[in-house]
N, C-alpha and C positions, 0 to 999 in steps of 0.2 A: 474625787470628793475631798475637799479640804476644809479645815476649820480656821477661821480668822480669830482675832483677839476680841471680837465683840460677842462671841458665843453663837455666831451664825454658821450655818453649813452651806458651802458653795459647791455646786456640782453642775455638770452638763454645760460647760461653757463651749458653745458653738462659735465659729469664727464671726467676730463682730458683735456677738451678743454674750450676755452673762445672765445666767439663770441661777437663782439661789432660793433656798427655802429656810424658814426659821422654825425650829423645833421647840423653842422655849418661850418667847415672849414677843410682844408687838414690835413693829419695825422701828419705832422711835422710843422704845422703853428700855431701861436698863433692868438688870435682874432685881434690884431692890424695889423698883416701882412695880414690876410684875409680881413680885412676891406680895406686895401690899395689896394689890388689886386682883388677887386670885379669884376667879369666877366660881370656884367650887370649894367645898369643904369635905375632905375625905375622912375627917376624924369620926364622923357619925355614920359613914357608909357601912363599915364592917359591922357595927352593932345593928344597923337596920337590916342588913342581909341576914345576920344571925337571928334576928327577931322574926323575919318573914319565913325563912326556911326552917327555923325551930318550930314555929307553929304548924307549918306544913308537915314536918316530921311527926309531930304529935298526932295530927290527924291521920297520917299514914299508919302509925302504930295502933291507933284506936281501931281503924278499919281492919288491919291485918290480924289483930288479936280478937276481933269480933266483939269488942266492947260496944261499938256502935254498929248496928246492922245496916244492911243496904236500904231497908225501908226507912229507918231513922235518918240515914244520910240524905235520902231523897227529900225528906221533910225539911232538913236543914238547908238543902239547896233551894227549895221553894221559898223559904224565908229570906234567904240572901238575895235571890233574883227578883222576887216580887214585892218585897217590903223594904229591906234595908237599902239596897242599891237605888231604887227609885226615890226614896226619901233623901239619900245623899245627893243625887243629881238635882232634885228639885231645890234643895237648900242652896247649892252652889250656883245654880242657874239664876236664882233670885239675887244672890249677893255678888254676882259676877260684875267686874268693872270693865266694860268694853272700851273705856277711854285709854287704858294701858295696854290694850291688845295690839301686837305687831301683826297686822293682817297678812303680810307676805309670808310670815312663818306658817300661818294656818293654811294658806293656799299651797305652800310647798308640801306640807304633810298630806294635804288632800290629793295633790297631783301624784305624789309618790305612792300613796295607797292605791289610787286608781290605776297607775301604771303597773304595779305588781299584780293587782287583781286581774287586769287584762292579759298580762303575760301568762300567768298561771292558767287562766281560763282558756285562752286560745290554744296554748300548747296541749292542755288536757283534751280539748275537743279534737285536736289533730291526732294525738297519740292513742287515746283510750279506745277501747272496743265499742262498737255501736250499741251494744246491749246496755251499757251503763255510763256512757260518756257524759250525759247531761248532769246526772247526780254527782259524778266525780268532779266535773268542772265547777259546779256550784259549791260543794263542800271544800274542795281543795283551795279555791279562791278565797273563801271565808277564812280558812285555816291560815293562809299566808298574810292576811291583812288585819284580822281582829286580834288585838293585843290585850293582855291582862293589865289594863291601865290602872284600875282602882285598887285591886287587892294587893298586887305586887309592885306595880309601877309607881304609884303615888308615894308610898313610904320611902322609896329609894330617891325619888326626885326631891322629896321634902328633906331628906338627910343631906343631899348634895347642895341644894340651892336656896334653902329657906333663909339662911343668914346673909346671902349675897344678892340673890335675885328672887325674892319671894313671889314676884308676879308670874314667874314661870310655872308655879303650881296650878294656876287657873287654866293653863293651856291643856292640861289633862282633860278637863271637863268640856273644853271646846272641841278637842280632836276626837274624843271617843264617839260622839254622835255621828261622825263621818261614816264609820263602819255600820253603826246600828241603823241609821236612817236612810243611807244611800246605797252602800255596797251590799250589805246583807240581803236586802230585798231582791237584788239582782240574783244573788246566789240561791235564795229560796225559790225564785222563779224558775231557775234551771232544774232544781229538785222537783218542783211541781210538774214541770214538763216531762221529766222522767217518769213520774207516777202516772201521768196522763197517757204516755206511750205504753207503759207496762200493762195498763188496763186492757189494751187490745181493741176493745170496741169503741174507744174514744167517745165515751158518753158525754164528757164535759167539753164545751167549746173553749177556744183559746181565750175569749174575752172573760169567760167565767174563771178560768185559771188565773188570769191577771187580777181579777177582782178578789179572788180568794187570797192571793199573796198580799195584796194591799190591806185586806182586812186583818190578816194575821199580823202584819207589821203594826197596824194601829192598835191592835189589842195587846201588844207587848207593853207591859207596865213601864219598862225603861224608856221606850220611845214616847209613850203617852206623858210621862212625868217630865221629860225634857221639854216637850212642847208646852205643857202647862207652866213649867218653870220659866221659860222665856217670856210667856205672856205675863206672868206674875211679876217678872223683873221690871217691866215698864209700868204696870198698873200699881204695884206696891212701892215703886221708887227704891229698889234695891234693899228692901227691908222685909224681913219675915215678921208677920204680926206677933205681938207678944203672947197672945192666947194660944198660939200653936207652935211657938218657937221651941219650948221644952220637948213637946211631942216629936217634932221633926228631928231635933238634936238627938233624942234618945234612940230613934231608929237609925239615924245616919251614923252615929258613933258605934253602933253595934256591928257595922258592916266589916271593918278591917279584920278583926280576929276571926269572926265567923267565916268570912270568905276564904281566908288562908287555911283554916281548919278543914273546910269543905273541900278545898283543892287537894289537901293531903288524903282525904277519904276517897276522892275520885281516882287517885293513882293506884289504889290497891288492885293488883292482878292485871293491870293493863298491859305490861310488857309481855305477859304470857300470850297475848293475842298476836304478837309480832311473828310473822312467818317470812320465809325466804322470798316469797313472791311480793311482799310489801316493802322489802328493804330498799329497793331502788327508788320506788315512789317516795318513801320516807326521806331518803337522802336529798332528793330534789326539792321536796317541800321545806325541809330544814334549811337548805341553801337559800331558797327564796325568802324565808322568814328571817334568818339570822345573818345573812350576808348581803343579799340583794336589797332588802328593805332599808337597813341602816345606811347603806352607801347612797341609794337614791334619795333618801330623806336629806342627807347632808348636802348632796350635790344640788338639790332643788333649792335649799335655803341659800347656798352660796350663789346660785344663779338669780334668784328672785329678790333677795333682800339687799337691793342696791341702794335703797333710800336711807339705810341706817348710817348715820354720821359717825357713830362710835365704832372704831375698828374692834375694840375689845368686846363690845356687846354683840357685834356681828359674829365674831369668832365663837363667843359663848353660845349664841343661838344655834350656830352650825353644829357645835359639839353636842348641844342638847338634843338636836334632831337626830344625831347618830345614836345617842343613848336611847332615845324613844323608840327608834327602829329595832333595837335589840330586845325590847320587852317581849317575853314569851307569849305563846298563844293562850287565849282565854279558855277556861274549862267549859264555857257555854257551847263551844263548837262541838264538843262531844255530845252534848244534849241534842244538838241539831242532827248529828249523825244517828243517834238512837231514834229520834222522831221519824226520820226518813228511812231508817233501816238500811243505811248505805255506808260503806267504807269505815265501819266502826273500828277495825283493827288499826288502820293507818292513822286515823284522827286521834284516838286515845293514846296510842304509843307515841305519836309525835308530840302530843301535848306534854307528856311526862318528860321526854328527852329534851324538848326545847326549853322547858322550865329549868332543868338542871344545867344545860349548856349555857343559858343566858347569864347565869350568876358569875362564872369566872370572866366572861367577856365584859360584863358591866364593870366588874371590879378592876380589871386590868385597864380598861378604857378610862375609868375615873382616876385611877392611880397615875396614868400618864398625863392626864389633863391637869392634875393638881401639882405636878412637879414644876417648881419655879424655874429651875435651870438645869440643863444637862450638858455635859462636856461632849461635844460632837466627836472628838477623837476616841474617847472612851466608848461612846455609843457604837461607832463603826467597828471598833475592836471587839465589842460584845457580839455584834452581828456576825463578824468573821468567825469568832469562836463557836457560835451556835451552828453556823454552816459547816465548819470543819468537824465538829463533834457528830452532827447528824450524818455527815457523809461517811465517817468511819463506821458507824453502826449500820448504815444502809449498805455499805460495801460488804461487810461481813454477811449480812442477810442475802445479798446477791451471789456471793461466793457459794453459798449453800443452794440457792434457788436454781441457778443456771445449770449446774451438774444434774440436779434432779430432773430438769426438763430433758436433758440428753439421755440420762440413764433410763428414764421411763419411755423413751423412744417416741415421745409425743411431738418432738420438734419436726418430724417428717410430715405431719399432717396439718391441715387447716383447722382452726385458726392459729394453732400454736407456732406455726412458722413465723407469723408476724409478732406473736408474743415474745418469742426468743429475741427477735431484733430489738424490741422495746427494752427487754432486760439488758441487752448488751449496751444500748444507748444509756440506760441508767447507770450501768457499771462504769462506763467511760466518764459520765458526769461526776460520779463520786471520785474517780481517780483525778480528774481535772481539778475539782475543788480542793482536794488534799494537796496536790502540787501547787495550786495557786496560793494556798495559805503560806507556803514557804517561799515561793518565787517572788511574790509581791513585796516581800521585805528586802529583797536584794535590789541591785542596780542594773542587772542585765536586761536591757530592753528586748533583745532577741529572744531570750528565754521567756520573758513575759508574753511576747507575741505568740510563741509556740504553745505555751500553756493556755493562753486565752483562746487560741484556735481550737484546741482539744475540748476545752470546757464549753465554749459557746456552741460549737458544732454538735456536741453530744447533748447539750441541754435543749437546743433547738430540735434535735432528733426526737426527743421525748414529746415535743409539741407537734412536729410535722416532719416527715421524712424528705424534706428538700433543704437540708441545712447548709450544704456546701455553698450554694448560690448566695444565701443570706450572709454567711460569714465572709465570703469573698467581697461582697459589697461593702461590708464594714471595714475590711482591711484596706481596700483601695480608696474609699471615699471618706472614711471616718478620720477624726482628729483625736489623738490620744489625750485624755484628761491628765493634767499634771497632778502628781502625788495622790492619785486615787488608789484605794485598796479594795474597792468593791468591784468584782467582775461584772456585775449587772450594769455598771455605768462606766465601763472602761473607755468607751468611745462616746460618752455623753449623750446628747439629745438624739443623734443619728441612731445610736443603738436602741434607745427606748422606742423610737418610731419603728425601727425594723422589728423589734420584739413585739410591738403592738400589732403590726400587720400579720406576722407569723401566727401569733396567738389567735387573732380574730379569724383568720382562715381556718385554723385548727378547730375552733369552736363551731364555725359554720359547717365544716366537713364532718366533724364528730357528732355534733348535734343533729345534723341532717341524717346521718347514718343511723343514729339511735332512733330517730323518728320513723325512718323507713323500716328498721328492724322491728319496732313495736307494732307498726301497722301490719307488717307481714306476719307477725306472730299471731295476732288475733284473726287475720284472714285464714292462716293455716289451721287455726283451731276450728274455725267454722267449717273448713273443708273436711277436717278429721271427724267432726260431729256428723256431717253428712255421710262420710264414708262408713262410720260405725253403724249407721242405720241399714246399710246394705247387708246382704246375706254373706255368710262365710264362704259359700260356694263360689260367689263372684270374686272373692279375694284370693282364694287358693286355687288358682288355675294351674294346669300342667305346664304351660309355656309362660314363664314369667318374663316381664319386660327387662330389657338390658340394663335399665337404670336401677334395677333392684339392688338394694344394699346388700353387702356381703354378710351382714350380721342380722339375723332374723330372730327376734325373741319369740319364745314359746311360753305359754303360761307356766309359771314356776311350780315345781313340786318339791316341797321341803326347801332345802337350801340350794338346789341345783337348777341350772337354767340351760336350756338347749340352744345351740346356735348352729347355723349352717355355714361352713367354712369352705372357701374355694381352695382346692388343693392342686389342681392341674388344669391346663388349658389345651391339652393334647387329645382330649376325647377319651382318655383311659383313666380309670379309677385307680388311685393308689391304694395300697393296702392300709387298713386302719392300723394305727399304732397299737401294738399288742399290750403295751403298758397303759393301764387306766390312769395312772398318775401323769404320764406324759400327755395324754389327751386332755385331761383337765387343766394341766399347766398351759397348754397351747390356747385353750379356750379363755383362760384367765388373762393371759398376756394380750390376746386379741381384744378382749373387752377393755383392758387398760388403754391400749392404743386408740381404740374406737371412741373413747369418751372425749367428747369435744369440750366439755366443761363450759357450756354456753353461759350459764348463770354467772360463773366467776369472771368470764371475759366481759360480760355486760356490766358487772359490778365495778371492775377496774376501769372500764371506759367512763362510767358515770363519775367515779371519784376523781379520775384525772381531768375530766371536763370541769368539775368543780374547782380543781386546782388551777386550771387555765383561766377560769372566770376570775379567781382571786388575783392572778398575775395580770390579767387585762385591766382590772380595777386599779391595781397599783400603778401601772404605766399611765393610764388616763388621768389618775389623780395627780401624778407628778407632771404630766404635760400641761394640764389646764390650771394648775395652782402654783403660783410663785412661792407662796408660803403654805406648804401642805399641812403644817401643824403636827402636833404630837400624836394624834390618833393615827397618822400615817405609819408611825413606828410599829403599831400593833399589826397592821396589814403587812408591813415589810418583813417582820420576823415570821409571820405565818407563811408568807411566800417562800422564805428561805427554807423553812422546814418542809414545805410541800415540794419544793424543787429537788432538794438534796436528800429527802427522806423517802423518795418513791420506792427505793429498794425494800423498805420495810413493808410497804403495801404489797409489793410483788411477792415477798416472802410469805406474808400472811395468807394470800390467796392461792399461791401455787407452790410454795416451798415445802409444805407438809403434804406430800402426795399420799393418798390413802393406801395404795397397793405397794408402793415402794418404801414408804417410811412408817406410816402409822400402824398398819396391820403387822408387819414384821416386828416392830418395836413392842406391840401389845403381846404377840406370841412369845417374844423373848422375855418380856417381863413376867408373864404367867409361868414360863418355864423356870425362871430364877426363883419365883416366889413359892410355887407349889412343888417344883421338881418334875423332871421329865416323866417319871413313872406314874405321876398322879394327874396327868393331863386327861386321862379317861377315868370316869368314875369306877371304882372297884366293883366288879360283878358280884362279889360275895354279898353286897348289900341288896342285890336284886332278887326278886322271887324266882323260883326254879323255872316256871313256865316262860317267863320273860327271857331268862338266860338261854334257854333252849331255842326260842324263836330267833334270838340274835345270832346264835351260833349257826343255825341252819341258813339264815339269810346270808351271812358272811361267806360260808363255804360253798353254797350251791346257787345263789341268786344274785350276788352283788355284781359279778363280772357281766352277766347278761343284762342286768339292769342298766349299767352304764352304756352298753351298746344299744339298748332299746331307746334310751333317752336321746342320744345323738343320732338323728335320722339321716338317711341318705336320700338326696333329691337330685333330679337331673334338670339340665337346662341346655337346650340346643346341642345335645350329644355330649355335654361335659358332665363331670361327676362331682357332686358336692357331698361331703360327709362331715 
């Protein structure tokens, strides 16, 4: 990747072709012209963000301090959704100027929303359990496509585009009804089907369910006023009658502050509903809303807006589509979840998290778009510094995590065998990036090739474990890019194509495995429920099957848990360990080794799949866009952090082992804080009868109690104890 004297960045020169992309301004514009024709104004963005999130914070404080009760908040929500917002939509539909509308932009957003809606809906129907798949499909699809356009989106768009492209503001009122009138009814239909199936007797016919959904949509004041406003637009010739103008303005103007304040009220206590079982679902939904939606919106505008003669206006529309896709989920989705009594934990927690995640994304995106000129060499140096720094931190985390896996003896069992291989690949990736940072500044081509081989092989290993073949193809067929310092484009377009293929295969393999795992989990749950209904006599037979697990939990008593441990295969019973401490230590160690940590493995698979999706988007963006633009930088830096910071993720999930690290550390801390002699409460503070009971139990019953808890069972002549 090289920088020429015009401020352009050139990369990926294949034989006979030259591919370049511009990060600063149009192809025929100089920096001065670009500066004068900037399509956005960031001066008002920060005040707009502070205004919006300041009002949200006030609402949150009012709800947390119980200044406004939940009943009062519900009343405010009814006012916002049934009076203020319908009046705002009616006014703007009447005043809308359809002559200035760029229709390809509207179709692009429509196609993007429909695409995301279908992706989320289909995947949910495939993965979710049959008991609730339809309600989940409906609500999750609405969650991923319905944006908070008016309360949060409009003030930000107004701050960015009012002085340069004021016509962009009206697109908010054109795009919002797409979800309200077309997509949401489909989601409601799925929820109604779920209610119909849950009734059991199926009293309502399918036609009646469809009619009920359509009636609910038409009764929605927002949809009703949009239709009335479009009719009034042609009847009243784009003018609100004078006798009702003040009334409509009064209601419409009350929407902004009230809606943001109500959004803050709805956030109170929502994160408490987040559980471990909903984390994976929430990550996937936020990925669809904050990553997939903006990328598809931008790509659709780039693809369909071919009739736009102005390159600057086309680029501005494309950037606007990306920003629109980042708008967070609307709070009305939580109301739908309450109404249908389904997935309330996921929807409400996701609404809060998406709102606060969208703010930095929007600000960074707008900041990049308003920069008039960037030094390409300085930019690439910054990218290298970010990759180098995150690699050092990730390396330190992996130096801790890998020994923990070996010391806890989990590396011998599935699935930790594969997890350790992943950690080693991440370790080599960090080593390769650190070496690359120094080697690329030198002139030794052989050393660069060796370092690149280590880095590329290990990085591909984190994607898919067939790296050697892919790296060999690059070494034999690729053409080295002159003066490049970025390892991701060392072999130009061939490397990007190779990376795209590897990542696509990884996503297909990983995504398919996660789908099969999810379907298998709810199938197993159904079998477990059927098994639990059978009698205990059928379960506890004398001759157990050979596939019986070695660790058989018994209902706990106090803090102790009984397990059956295989001691010998010779048909003879070994003597029990006479030391009670020894026996309990063995049980504890075996419990540690037996813990497969399935939830943590599932979580790391999902997060790494999200990272793969970002890398795939980066490769496709660069392959199909000659001038990727400045928004590409945001994705580029995110991919660098995701690739070279995987060790931090591994450390967070597996580095702090409960039995090896946390519990000993807790005991040591208590010992240092209270002293060893104070670990047990002083018996002088206890009543005499309790002290006598404790003494008798310790002297005469404790040993026998341990032996009674650990039972002896036989299987095919072998002895378990």
